[in-house]
TORROZA-316022 format. One record per residue (C-alpha): x, y, z. Coordinates in pm, whole numbers. Layout:
% TORROZA-316022
c1 c2 c3
X Y Z
...
% end
This chain:
% TORROZA-316022
c1 c2 c3
-2698 359 -3684
-2804 92 -3431
-3172 48 -3362
-3288 335 -3143
-3429 261 -2800
-3665 558 -2809
-3787 764 -3104
-4006 1074 -3117
-4225 1143 -3419
-4390 1489 -3404
-4705 1481 -3617
-4813 1835 -3525
-4766 2128 -3290
-4401 2203 -3370
-4391 2506 -3595
-4752 2608 -3538
-4989 2669 -3248
-5242 2390 -3280
-5272 2032 -3409
-5059 1898 -3121
-4969 1532 -3164
-4649 1347 -3063
-4572 976 -3106
-4332 812 -2859
-4205 481 -2997
-3974 192 -2918
-3909 -121 -3120
-4210 -287 -2957
-4460 -16 -2869
-4597 330 -2938
-4791 582 -2730
-4946 898 -2871
-4959 1216 -2664
-5250 1437 -2772
-5438 1430 -3099
-5538 1784 -3188
-5663 1983 -3484
-5622 2333 -3624
-5889 2560 -3760
-5857 2661 -4126
-5695 2982 -4245
-5874 3236 -4465
-5725 3079 -4778
-5870 2734 -4691
-6197 2808 -4868
-6470 2569 -4750
-6238 2357 -4533
-6385 2264 -4193
-6076 2165 -3992
-5711 2070 -4036
-5580 1748 -3881
-5240 1574 -3865
-5133 1317 -4121
-5168 982 -3940
-4980 774 -4200
-4692 693 -3965
-4929 589 -3684
-5146 376 -3911
-4845 206 -4070
-4734 105 -3720
-5073 70 -3550
-4998 -288 -3443
-4766 -149 -3176
-4985 149 -3074
-5085 80 -2713
-5267 399 -2617
-5339 769 -2658
-5273 1008 -2369
-5450 1344 -2356
-5304 1631 -2155
-5628 1833 -2156
-5952 1896 -2343
-5883 2184 -2582
-5958 2126 -2949
-5592 2161 -3047
-5523 1856 -2828
-5832 1634 -2872
-6006 1756 -3188
-5859 1506 -3437
-5945 1197 -3230
-6258 1105 -3432
-6054 1068 -3751
-5786 855 -3583
-6025 636 -3382
-6203 538 -3702
-5888 340 -3785
-5738 228 -3453
-5884 59 -3145
-5673 156 -2845
-5743 301 -2497
-5761 679 -2459
-5639 818 -2125
-5722 1156 -1976
-5896 1331 -1690
-6269 1283 -1638
-6351 1627 -1773
-6124 1582 -2076
-6284 1247 -2158
-6629 1397 -2109
-6547 1648 -2383
-6406 1365 -2596
-6721 1158 -2551
-6941 1446 -2669
-6717 1486 -2972
-6723 1114 -3055
-7103 1108 -3032
-7117 1354 -3321
-6922 1099 -3529
-7104 789 -3405
-6790 656 -3234
-6881 685 -2867
-7030 336 -2822
-6710 141 -2867
-6440 396 -2773
-6225 277 -2482
-6202 589 -2262
-6006 544 -1939
-6011 829 -1684
-5699 893 -1477
-5669 1091 -1156
-5386 1322 -1047
-5064 1134 -962
-5186 810 -1124
-4917 594 -1285
-5030 403 -1595
-4839 139 -1794
-4876 186 -2171
-4652 -50 -2368
-4289 23 -2283
-4384 347 -2106
-4508 440 -1761
-4707 766 -1759
-4736 979 -1443
-5006 1248 -1438
-4931 1579 -1263
-5191 1857 -1223
-5121 2179 -1414
-5296 2514 -1420
-5432 2609 -1762
-5737 2781 -1909
-5931 2456 -1875
-5984 2239 -1570
-5823 1898 -1511
-5518 1947 -1730
-5212 1728 -1683
-4840 1746 -1734
-4675 1412 -1792
-4381 1235 -1634
-4290 948 -1867
-4063 661 -1765
-3898 520 -2078
-3618 270 -2159
-3373 561 -2203
-3470 753 -1890
-3730 996 -1764
-3912 1243 -1987
-4125 1542 -1885
-4395 1657 -2127
-4542 1968 -1965
-4857 1997 -2175
-5010 2345 -2177
-4949 2511 -1842
-4900 2828 -1646
-4777 2881 -1291
-5038 3077 -1100
-4857 3234 -807
-5183 3282 -615
-5415 3006 -737
-5790 3039 -711
-6004 2737 -628
-5711 2494 -612
-5624 2523 -981
-5245 2510 -959
-4944 2358 -1133
-4779 2115 -892
-4416 2217 -940
-4320 2006 -639
-4447 1693 -816
-4243 1775 -1127
-3940 1841 -908
-3978 1511 -724
-4019 1316 -1048
-3702 1483 -1177
-3487 1392 -874
-3331 1079 -1038
-3257 1295 -1343
-3466 1385 -1648
-3325 1282 -1984
-3559 1498 -2194
-3813 1775 -2138
-4071 1900 -2387
-4234 2227 -2287
-4511 2467 -2399
-4359 2760 -2595
-4669 2971 -2675
-4593 3271 -2455
-4212 3258 -2444
-4202 3609 -2591
-4396 3748 -2292
-4172 3852 -2004
-4243 3780 -1639
-4564 3612 -1531
-4916 3595 -1673
-5205 3757 -1489
-5357 3529 -1228
-5722 3426 -1215
-5751 3599 -879
-5649 3927 -1046
-5901 3866 -1324
-6178 3808 -1071
-6094 4136 -892
-6114 4319 -1227
-6444 4153 -1315
-6587 4232 -971
-6518 4601 -1026
-6681 4590 -1371
-6988 4402 -1240
-7039 4652 -956
-7050 4949 -1195
-7268 4797 -1468
-7616 4952 -1494
-7774 4725 -1754
-7731 4367 -1864
-7384 4210 -1849
-7304 3976 -2138
-6990 3767 -2105
-6836 3578 -2396
-6557 3329 -2325
-6418 2995 -2434
-6681 2730 -2366
-6422 2512 -2189
-6308 2778 -1940
-6500 2641 -1642
-6296 2833 -1385
-6388 3166 -1547
-6753 3059 -1558
-6739 2987 -1185
-6614 3341 -1129
-6906 3479 -1335
-7162 3278 -1137
-7005 3386 -806
-6998 3754 -903
-7353 3744 -1040
-7475 3591 -714
-7294 3859 -512
-7463 4131 -722
-7807 3971 -700
-7817 3888 -1072
-7951 3581 -1253
-7745 3399 -1518
-7872 3266 -1850
-7679 3091 -2127
-7701 3118 -2506
-7493 2862 -2695
-7507 2483 -2707
-7136 2427 -2636
-7148 2651 -2328
-7459 2483 -2192
-7323 2134 -2257
-6990 2205 -2085
-7160 2371 -1788
-7373 2059 -1738
-7066 1833 -1766
-6864 2039 -1518
-7156 2057 -1275
-7212 1680 -1293
-6842 1622 -1216
-6852 1865 -923
-6624 2126 -1080
-6888 2398 -1108
-7083 2514 -805
-7387 2712 -917
-7572 2894 -636
-7931 2778 -600
-8189 2973 -801
-7938 3177 -1000
-7941 2975 -1325
-8239 3057 -1549
-8352 2978 -1904
-8355 3236 -2182
-8736 3231 -2195
-8741 3358 -1834
-8550 3679 -1907
-8863 3891 -1936
-8935 3832 -1566
-8629 4038 -1466
-8495 4387 -1518
-8178 4448 -1715
-7982 4527 -1397
-8069 4180 -1267
-7922 3980 -1553
-7593 3827 -1666
-7576 3630 -1989
-7305 3386 -2094
-7289 3375 -2474
-7078 3186 -2728
-6882 3359 -3003
-6573 3510 -2841
-6379 3446 -3165
-6634 3608 -3396
-6778 3276 -3519
-7055 3374 -3762
-7324 3139 -3627
-7247 3188 -3256
-7477 3383 -3025
-7255 3693 -3004
-7229 3736 -3382
-7602 3683 -3427
-7674 3948 -3163
-7432 4192 -3326
-7604 4145 -3663
-7955 4162 -3517
-8031 3801 -3612
-8060 3636 -3269
-8412 3502 -3218
-8424 3562 -2841
-8166 3831 -2766
-8147 4186 -2902
-7872 4435 -2814
-7983 4720 -2589
-7813 5058 -2539
-7715 4988 -2176
-7573 4641 -2249
-7215 4578 -2136
-7032 4308 -2332
-6721 4148 -2179
-6504 3948 -2420
-6312 3745 -2162
-6077 3563 -2400
-5778 3641 -2617
-5802 3722 -2986
-5670 3411 -3162
-5459 3506 -3467
-5670 3464 -3778
-5989 3563 -3596
-5902 3929 -3532
-6099 4069 -3826
-6409 3869 -3740
-6392 3975 -3373
-6339 4345 -3449
-6634 4333 -3691
-6854 4200 -3409
-6724 4468 -3170
-6794 4746 -3422
-7147 4617 -3482
-7215 4605 -3108
-7107 4968 -3077
-7336 5059 -3369
-7624 4917 -3167
-7531 5132 -2866
-7360 4874 -2644
-7031 4904 -2457
-6762 4639 -2516
-6467 4550 -2295
-6191 4323 -2424
-5845 4203 -2327
-5640 4472 -2502
-5821 4745 -2308
-5895 4580 -1973
-5753 4308 -1746
-6038 4067 -1807
-5850 3768 -1944
-5545 3575 -1829
-5357 3353 -2069
-5342 2985 -1985
-4987 2961 -2119
-4672 3028 -1917
-4477 3349 -1973
-4098 3346 -1979
-4068 3374 -1601
-4290 3071 -1550
-4110 2871 -1820
-3787 2943 -1634
-3933 2807 -1309
-4033 2485 -1485
-3686 2447 -1640
-3522 2503 -1304
-3752 2248 -1138
-3691 1974 -1396
-3328 2046 -1501
-3334 1820 -1808
-3032 1699 -2001
-3207 1741 -2337
-3474 1996 -2417
-3723 2020 -2706
-3959 2321 -2721
-4309 2233 -2843
-4646 2402 -2895
-4536 2710 -3086
-4450 2871 -3415
-4087 2843 -3525
-3979 3169 -3364
-4131 3054 -3033
-3935 2730 -3050
-3608 2914 -3114
-3665 3162 -2830
-3757 2883 -2591
-3443 2698 -2697
-3238 3006 -2602
-3420 3034 -2269
-3336 2671 -2192
-2969 2737 -2264
-2981 3038 -2032
-3115 2799 -1766
-2819 2563 -1802
-2912 2324 -2085
-2607 2256 -2304
-2648 2421 -2645
-2593 2081 -2816
-2881 1940 -2609
-3138 2216 -2674
-3298 2095 -2997
-3541 2270 -3228
-3747 2002 -3403
-4026 2049 -3659
-4317 1833 -3766
-4206 1540 -3979
-3853 1523 -3832
-3796 1208 -3628
-3542 1210 -3348
-3384 905 -3186
-3244 865 -2833
-2997 581 -2778
-2956 378 -2461
-2604 522 -2421
-2746 875 -2394
-2666 990 -2746
-2921 1151 -2975
-2955 1159 -3351
-3196 1315 -3599
-3363 1044 -3804
-3528 1045 -4146
-3819 1269 -4235
-4165 1113 -4231
-4508 1226 -4365
-4647 1507 -4148
-4855 1712 -4389
-5160 1904 -4282
-5470 1708 -4387
-5770 1922 -4482
-6114 1798 -4383
-6407 1923 -4591
-6736 1764 -4491
-6692 1388 -4521
-6386 1427 -4742
-6054 1378 -4563
-5743 1478 -4753
-5915 1509 -5091
-5882 1887 -5087
-5526 1951 -5197
-5326 2236 -5346
-5495 2224 -5686
-5846 2226 -5536
-5759 2517 -5307
-5611 2706 -5602
-5933 2658 -5796
-6137 2776 -5496
-5912 3081 -5465
-5970 3159 -5832
-6345 3118 -5788
-6339 3347 -5485
-6118 3605 -5655
-6229 3602 -6019
-6553 3404 -6038
-6664 3154 -6300
-6797 3161 -6656
-6998 2864 -6783
-7031 2812 -7159
-7319 2586 -7271
-7312 2443 -7621
-7515 2156 -7767
-7379 2022 -8098
-7478 1755 -8351
-7230 1470 -8308
-7237 1383 -8678
-7226 1726 -8847
-7084 1940 -8566
-7363 2198 -8615
-7478 2391 -8308
-7828 2296 -8191
-7844 2510 -7874
-7624 2796 -7769
-7375 2921 -7714
-7514 3042 -7379
-7274 3212 -7139
-7353 3229 -6768
-7153 3448 -6526
-7121 3335 -6162
-6930 3581 -5945
-6752 3720 -6254
-6945 4020 -6391
-7294 4165 -6357
-7455 4024 -6671
-7678 4324 -6749
-7396 4577 -6719
-7147 4369 -6918
-7388 4208 -7165
-7183 4347 -7456
-6872 4169 -7327
-7059 3840 -7296
-7202 3886 -7647
-6847 3929 -7779
-6752 3614 -7589
-7028 3423 -7770
-6880 3535 -8102
-6542 3402 -7994
-6700 3066 -7908
-6859 3055 -8257
-6526 3136 -8421
-6354 2859 -8226
-6630 2613 -8315
-6596 2682 -8689
-6231 2572 -8681
-6282 2241 -8498
-6377 1923 -8683
-6703 1743 -8587
-6668 1495 -8302
-6358 1654 -8146
-6541 1754 -7826
-6237 1754 -7598
-6039 1974 -7836
-6335 2212 -7869
-6360 2251 -7490
-5991 2329 -7451
-5992 2585 -7735
-6300 2759 -7591
-6141 2771 -7245
-5809 2917 -7362
-5968 3164 -7608
-6211 3305 -7350
-5945 3335 -7080
-5725 3537 -7318
-6024 3753 -7414
-6132 3828 -7055
-5773 3909 -6949
-5735 4150 -7241
-6075 4325 -7210
-6137 4323 -6833
-5803 4230 -6676
-5972 3934 -6507
-5904 3563 -6520
-6219 3368 -6428
-6253 2992 -6420
-6402 2903 -6762
-6611 2587 -6771
-6714 2480 -7125
-7009 2239 -7125
-7016 2093 -7476
-7294 1834 -7509
-7285 1617 -7823
-7616 1464 -7940
-7718 1238 -8228
-8004 1409 -8410
-8059 1123 -8657
-8169 876 -8387
% end
């Protein structure tokens, strides 16, 4: 095949919801769109976050000219600290997005030298062989952009995360007219958000959410406690407005909420009525019917304010019988158990809890099928690639595109690690696979937690560990100390002391049949003998760790 004029390398976000990262490349240059992370699953014991594999980018970093961010959610900006440790290129995004990025980089000591370049709506920026146009989109975070990209093979639309609010509140709207105008000369390729393709029609609008919240606020007798995503500034504005209308004060518990409120207020995106914003230590000056609290923890995070209140461990806030909790966010898959546990605990303490499944108090920031259709009809691309979704979402969005007139040979389902090349003559070809594994970050370790480590952690979590301590004379092989057997997460030692005593006898039997000085062989025999014994007696298979310490008694 001749050298491609334009190649796409999806590092994340195709086949999962999260970790969005797409590399656009030519022979001479590369631009990265988004650089997100995912949060670990239950089976990722101890893992902090999951980030894309940047091998392809780092191997070609000499031609990387910039990183473009569509908006400030973690699944689009969260992996930046790990990439910017290894590359020095400009990062483009809205002021609010870059404000969130700067706070994130400060935590990693990278903010001093990072080249952050804010762009305004309808700006046109040259990045290598590409010209990026920034179009405002409505999403569950302010200052999000869709992208119109001028490339050597033609125009590309990358929608970013968006919805089409039919009755926008506060000017937060997707500019379909701008997309349509950009598409007038013809769009070669469109990549579009697939998250809510299974939902028919249109998502609830923010105006409808505010009407629902107004009704709830007017009927509440005690304190109102609202938990939402800390980046949802538009929803926070609604809470401040409704609190002011009801004569209530607003206090905040949660560092991320407070930090984002200050950032949005400094940038002029959050208008807080004078005298309404108070500190937590001022709550005792007001009655319960005069208070609204914004608290972190809408996803059941164990250390967030909401979880600490539900467990009675919050230093400043205790749940009261007349409290009304509003969880104004969706339940992210993987967090459902944690959230329902918090809700149950709040009910145990006498509170009332309203959440999305029961009340219209949250609107998704992702387009439903009707809105996706409007975007397809506005852009009318030749080629279409669904992004930002699990595999079934990509397939269903592919079918929707074909229903909207995209040729079935031009509606392409692509997964992470599959390159795709667009030729100057308009043809397209799938290229070779490239590394796009999920990289697990555990503390300061990046990628050192692999399958074998996770398997061991799963065993430790499921079966526990048995440590065998044995000190032997290196010359004679005689036992000086032990064997001592310590159970960690395996059995209650007092109840099963007879089993552990039998295990000691097995260790002694193994020791008698091993020649002096063969420490490695002794460890392996102890490990295999005890695992067989515990499986036979208890039906359990703990991790057995033999600590055989040889010493020289003659010295």
